[in-house]
VMD Tcl script that draws the C-alpha trace (Angstrom):
set ca {
  {0.00 0.00 0.00}
  {2.81 2.46 0.70}
  {4.23 1.62 -2.66}
  {0.92 2.34 -4.27}
  {0.71 5.70 -2.50}
  {4.30 6.47 -3.54}
  {3.43 5.72 -7.19}
  {0.38 7.96 -6.94}
  {2.55 10.71 -5.42}
  {5.06 10.35 -8.30}
  {2.22 10.47 -10.83}
  {0.75 13.54 -9.12}
  {4.18 15.25 -8.96}
  {4.71 14.49 -12.68}
  {1.26 15.88 -13.51}
  {1.97 18.95 -11.34}
  {5.28 19.44 -13.11}
  {3.57 19.14 -16.50}
  {0.82 21.51 -15.44}
  {3.40 24.04 -14.15}
  {5.28 23.80 -17.45}
  {2.02 24.45 -19.36}
  {1.20 27.32 -17.00}
  {4.63 28.90 -17.63}
  {4.25 28.45 -21.40}
  {0.80 30.03 -21.31}
  {2.11 32.95 -19.22}
  {4.97 33.43 -21.68}
  {2.55 33.39 -24.62}
  {0.23 35.84 -22.84}
  {3.16 38.21 -22.14}
  {4.27 37.97 -25.77}
  {0.75 38.65 -27.03}
  {0.39 41.61 -24.64}
  {3.67 43.03 -25.98}
  {2.45 42.58 -29.59}
  {-0.85 44.28 -28.69}
  {0.98 47.25 -27.13}
  {3.20 47.53 -30.24}
  {0.15 47.37 -32.54}
  {-1.60 50.05 -30.44}
  {1.51 52.26 -30.67}
  {1.59 51.80 -34.46}
  {-2.13 52.57 -34.68}
  {-1.58 55.81 -32.75}
  {1.30 56.75 -35.07}
  {-0.84 56.03 -38.12}
  {-3.74 58.04 -36.69}
  {-1.33 60.93 -36.14}
  {-0.05 60.61 -39.71}
  {-3.62 60.54 -41.02}
  {-4.35 63.68 -39.03}
  {-1.26 65.38 -40.48}
  {-2.23 64.32 -44.02}
  {-5.79 65.61 -43.58}
  {-4.52 68.90 -42.15}
  {-2.05 69.27 -45.01}
  {-4.82 68.58 -47.50}
  {-7.06 71.23 -45.90}
  {-4.21 73.76 -45.92}
  {-3.46 73.00 -49.57}
  {-7.11 73.38 -50.51}
  {-7.28 76.67 -48.60}
  {-4.11 77.86 -50.34}
  {-5.55 76.86 -53.70}
  {-8.76 78.77 -52.99}
  {-6.78 81.78 -51.74}
  {-4.49 81.67 -54.78}
  {-7.45 81.31 -57.13}
  {-9.23 84.20 -55.42}
  {-6.07 86.31 -55.57}
  {-5.61 85.52 -59.25}
  {-9.25 86.31 -59.95}
  {-8.95 89.58 -58.06}
  {-5.72 90.44 -59.87}
  {-7.32 89.58 -63.21}
  {-10.34 91.74 -62.43}
  {-8.08 94.56 -61.26}
  {-6.02 94.29 -64.43}
  {-9.19 94.38 -66.52}
  {-10.38 97.52 -64.67}
  {-6.99 99.17 -65.24}
  {-7.13 98.30 -68.94}
  {-10.65 99.72 -69.18}
  {-9.58 102.95 -67.46}
  {-6.57 103.26 -69.75}
  {-8.78 102.68 -72.79}
  {-11.23 105.31 -71.56}
  {-8.38 107.79 -71.06}
  {-7.02 106.95 -74.49}
  {-10.47 107.42 -76.03}
  {-10.91 110.75 -74.24}
  {-7.48 111.95 -75.40}
  {-8.21 110.88 -78.95}
  {-11.59 112.64 -78.86}
  {-9.97 115.78 -77.44}
  {-7.32 115.71 -80.16}
  {-10.01 115.23 -82.81}
  {-11.95 118.17 -81.41}
  {-8.78 120.24 -81.39}
  {-8.08 119.31 -85.02}
  {-11.64 120.21 -86.00}
  {-11.41 123.48 -84.07}
  {-8.06 124.29 -85.68}
  {-9.52 123.52 -89.09}
  {-12.49 125.83 -88.45}
  {-10.16 128.51 -87.10}
  {-8.01 128.14 -90.16}
  {-11.05 128.36 -92.42}
  {-12.31 131.34 -90.44}
  {-8.89 132.96 -90.68}
  {-8.83 132.43 -94.41}
  {-12.32 133.82 -94.73}
  {-11.40 136.80 -92.51}
  {-8.30 137.35 -94.60}
  {-10.36 137.35 -97.77}
  {-12.90 139.64 -96.17}
  {-10.16 141.93 -94.87}
  {-8.45 142.06 -98.24}
  {-11.82 142.73 -99.87}
  {-12.44 145.59 -97.43}
  {-8.94 146.97 -98.08}
  {-9.54 146.91 -101.82}
  {-12.89 148.64 -101.38}
  {-11.27 151.30 -99.24}
  {-8.56 151.90 -101.84}
  {-11.16 152.13 -104.59}
  {-13.16 154.57 -102.52}
  {-10.08 156.78 -101.95}
  {-9.27 156.80 -105.66}
  {-12.81 157.64 -106.45}
  {-12.62 160.56 -104.04}
  {-9.42 161.81 -105.61}
  {-10.77 161.59 -109.06}
  {-13.81 163.47 -108.17}
}
mol new
graphics top color blue
foreach p $ca { graphics top sphere $p radius 0.5 }
foreach p [lrange $ca 0 end-1] q [lrange $ca 1 end] { graphics top cylinder $p $q radius 0.2 }
display resetview
């Protein structure tokens, strides 16, 4: 009977040893999995940060594009207004020069007519003086 109990004790010690070995292996696996989970969580946080940076960069680029487009539109409109003003000034100057040419032409014609009238009056005066002398 003591031998039987001793064999049972050996069997129980062997089973305990096997169970302890399994327990240690399971603990090791659990620790390894926990480490992998922490590493995956760290990588997820890094990727979330990168996604945030990419989204922010995209928003900034879109805002810059809108601002640049608005600035170009404003510059284009401003340039168009300047061109229109310059054209108006050019048209006014051309009209003023045309008026001046027309006025000069009328003055010239008037001067010619006055000259003819004056010379006609001078001739009439001379004729009148001769007529007086001959009388």
